[in-house]
N, C-alpha and C positions, 0 to 999 in steps of 0.2 A: 405567413400562412395562418389562417384564423384557427381558433381553438376547435371549431366545429368540423374542420376537415379530418376525415378519418379513413382516407383511402389506404388500402393495404400496403402500397408501395411507400407511403410515408409514415406509417406507424411502425415502431419497433416491435419486433415480434417477442413472444413470451420466452422464458428460459432464464436461468440464472437469477438476476435481480427482478425479473418479472414473475417468479414463482411465489407461492405462499411460504410463510415461515414454517419451520418444522415444529411439530408438537413434541416438546421435551418433557412433558409431564409437570405435575405440581412441584413448586418450589418450597424449600424450608425457609420461610420468610424470617424466622428468628436468626437462623445462621446468616442469611443474607444481611440483615441489619448489623450483626456483629462484624462481618467482613468489611461492610461500608464504614463502620466506625473506625475499625483499625486502619484502613486506608486513609481516611481523613486525618487521623492522628499521625500517620507517617508523613503525609503531605504537609501538615503544619510543622512537624519536626524539620523537614528540609527547608522549609520557608524561613524558619527562625535562625537557621545556620547561616553564616557567611558563605558566599557562593564557592570559594575554593573548599571549605570544610564539607559542604554538601556534596560536592563532586568526590572528594576523597571518601567520604562515607558511602556514597553509592558504589564506588569502585570496590571498596573492601568487602562490602555485602555480596557483591557480584563474585568476587574471588572465593568468598566462603561457599557460595552456591556452586561454583566450578569444582571446588574440592569435593563437595559432598554428593553431587548429582552425577555419578558415573554413567548411568544408563542414558541420560540426557546427552553427555558428552559423545557417547558412542553413536547415538542416533544422529547427532549433528554431523559427526565425521562421515557416516554412512552417506548422508545427503551430499556432503562434499565429494565423496567418491563417486556418486551418481553424476554429479554435475561436471567434475573435472577429470574423472576416470584416473588415468596414470599420468596426467599432465603435471601434477605436483606431488612432492613426497609426502609421506605420512606425517613427518615432522613439521612441514609447512602447514598441513591441515590442522594439526594438533595446536599450532601456534594461533591459527585463525579461530579455533573453537575457544581458546582462552580469551582472545581479544574480543570475540562475540559477547561472552559474558560480561566482560568489563564495559562494553559498549552499551549493553542493556542496563547495567547498573547506573552508568551515567545518564542514559535516557530517562530512567525512572526519576532520578534527582531532577533533571531538567524539566521534566513534565510537571512535577510537583511545584516548581517554581515559575511556571508559565504565567500565573496571575500577576506576578511581580514585574513583568516585562512591559515596556512601553516601546513606541516606535524608535526613540533614541537609543535605548538599550539594545534592541534588536539590530540596529545598524552597527553598533559596536561589536556585537557577537557574530554577526552573519554577513558575509559577502553576498548581497542579494542583487548584484548588478545585472546578472543574466535574467532576472525576473522582469525586466523591461519588455521582454517578449510578449507578456500579457497585453500591455498597453498597445504595442505595435500591432499585434494581430486583431485585437478588438477594433482598432481604427479602421482596419480593412474589412471588417465583417458586416458593415452597414446595419448595425443594430442587432446582429445575431451573436450568439455567445460562443464559448470555447469549452472543449473538454480537456481535462487533465487526468492522466493516469499515473499518479506517484506510485511508489511501492512501499512495502514495509521494510524500508532501507534507509539507512542514516537515521536522522531524527524527523520522522514523518509528522509527528504532532507539532514540533517547532516549525516545521515547514509551512503548514497551513496557517498557523498562528502569525508567523511573520509575514506571509503574503497578504494576509488580511489587514494587518496593522499598516502595511505600506500601501493600502488603497485598493486592494483587489479582493473584496469579500467573496468567499466561496460558498457553493451549495455542495456539501460533501456528503456522500453516500457512505454509510457505516452499517456494519452488522451490529445490532444491539446487543449489549453484553446480557448474559442469562440472568445476572443478578440486577434487579431493576433499580435498586437504590444506588449501586455502584454505577450503573449505565447513566443515571440522572447526574451523578457526580462528574463523570468524564465528560459527558456531553456539555454540561455547564462550563467546564473549563474551556473546551474547544470553542464555545460560542462567545466567550468574553471578548474576543478580538473582533467580532462582527461576522463570523462565519455562521451558516445555518446547517444544522445536521439533520439529515433525513435518513430514515432507516430503509434497508435495502429491498424490502418485500413489496412486490406488485407496484412498482413506481415508474416504469419505463416511460409510459406515456406522459406522465407528470414531468419527468426530466426532459423529454422532448419539448414540451411547451415552454419550460424554463430556458432551454437553449434558444428557442425562437425569440424569447424576450431579452436576450442579451446576457444571461447569467453564465458565470463560470462553474462548470459542474465537474466535480472531482470524484473519482472512484479508484481504488486500488484493486487490481486484478492479478496480483502476483501470488495468490494462494490457490489451493486446490479447488478447481471448478466442480467437482463431484460429477455425478452421472449426467447432469444437464449441461456440462461444459463441452467445449469443442477441443479436440486433441490437435495441438499444434506444437512444434519444437520448442524447447527451452534447454539450452546447453546441449542441443543435439538429441535429446530424449523427448518423446511426446508427453506433453503435460495437459491435463484437462484444464481448460482456460475459460473463465466466465465470459460469455459472448456479448454482454451488455455494452461495453464501449464500441464494438463494431456495429451493433445494431443501432445505437444512437448516432454514431458518426454518419453511417449510411442514410439514416432517416432524415438527419438535420443538415448534413453538409458541413458540420462544425469541424475545425481542425482538432487534432488529438496531440497534446503536448505530453511527453513523457519526462518527467522532472523529479529530481531528489535534492533533498539538503543534507550534505554529508559532513561528518566530523572531520576536522583537519588533524594532523599529527600531534598538535599541542594539547589535544583533548578538551579544548575550551571553545575554540571558534568553529564556524561552519561556513560552507560554501554551497550555493545554489547552482545546480547543474541542469542544463536542458540536454537530454540525451537524443531526443528526436522530435521533430515536428512533422506530423503526418497530415497532409492535405491530400485525401484519397479520392480520386475520381472513380465513379462507379463504372463497372465494365458491363453491367446487365446481367451478369451471373452472380446472384446474391450470395450463394453459398461460397463461391470462390472468393468473392470480395471479403466476406467476413473471415475466412481463413488467412487470407493475405494480410488483412490489417491486424489481426490478432498475432500472426507470426512476426510482424514488424514491431509490435509492442513488446512481445517476448524478447526479441533481438535487442531492443533498447534496454529493456531490464538486464539483460546479459552483460551489456557494456558497463552499466552502473555497477553490478556486482563485481564484475572483474576489476574495476577500478578500486572498489572498496570492499573486498571479499569478507571482512570481519563485521560489516555493518548490515547484513541481511538477516532475516529470522530463519536461520538454518534449522532451528528446532521444529519448524512447521513441516508437515509431511506434504510437501508441494507436489510430489509425483505419486501420491497414494492410489488415486483412481487410475486404473489401467484399462487399455482397450480390451474389448472382449476377445478371448481366445489368445492373447499375447502370452509368449513363453519367456521366462527370464534366460539370460545368458549363463554361461558356465560359471561367471562370477557372482551369480545370483541377483544381478542388477537387470533392470529393464534393458532391452535392446536399443541400440542407436536407431533413430528415425531413418526411414528411407528419404532420399533426396527430394522426392515428390510425395508430399504428405496430403494432397488433396484427394 
């Protein structure tokens, strides 16, 4: 389809990543520069250490945070209560909370060391055999692109870096960090392997055109979608979910791949997982199609989180935005979603 075509049925609708960025007010640039300098020093520190020492240091810093941040531990456990209800014991959830802190500590050390990686080192650290799906699907797309909806699960930064080093550069959608200097640093690391980072505001039509040109577009939608999101189930509870992947998939016909790169029990190596490949035929009911596609993405996220429960961002308030008029249950948690959420 040519870039000049703008028929409503082909153009992604606004909402989520199609909206304008929020106005967060003026920044304290001196403070932003100080934070940026501190982060750069921390990254340099991790880069100068041998890899085992960097991982050990990251884990120890995380365990210190685990001991000190009691309110954050309570918040994470509440989110696990919301997801799993009574399916697992409090002791199991507490163990996952501690494991999540350790995972984030390792994640930080690994992100700092991304610039040291090359293709050979990535192949030593990561089992990327399942990533062949990108080449296989692109070969069937007749020049069109693919959509990937990873999550903030496992090592999502290493995930994109590794895929690009192995020959599949990504056009990745990211929310810009509030600190502009830190944002420049993080995006610079992400783009070293050949990826291109675009910021999430008012870009749906641009992404549609890039899919038409054969690009691989990625966006994570496992965080709260706010008031512009669509309520679909996640772990059986309605969760406001950014609609952009559904809009783009329906407008472009691109398959949607849900994939994560997860840490293995040795704490060093990772494995690339494809949790679902969604090739979604349109029914003619756009609203129903959006909900069905987003429900399937969330279902794939749930599979990933259940497989590696300590590797998701449990500290994020995924279920914060609630449907109007909803009343919590006796346990203070949002009620379970009805079977038919359309």
